[in-house]
C-alpha angles and dihedrals in degrees: 000000000000115000092203088071089064100049108112120185089348091302132105125198114216138184110204127210107193127201094040124153090247139001110258145137109264106182148318125243108210093193094061099021090232124144115214112218128182113215123202093211126083121250088241119115095357092293095131091050092052092047091048093052091049092048096047092044090052093047094048096034087225136100116265135192136183119264094175143342104062090147098029136075089234110074139176118208127196113222119212111254115232 
């Protein structure tokens, strides 16, 4: 599954599942345009958010930043425009 396919207007909508065995893309919901991603880090002390940013940036090979959802499982990330 290629994350770049789900970037719309330089944003990607993500639902995070923390405390997973490994960080990976689980699925895509076409009705809501949300990508489900399991994150190996706990939600404690922003660790899952940091792991998510690293993972998405690596997958897209672009810088990413939070638009919304820092304290929620539903997040919106801004993808650097090139």
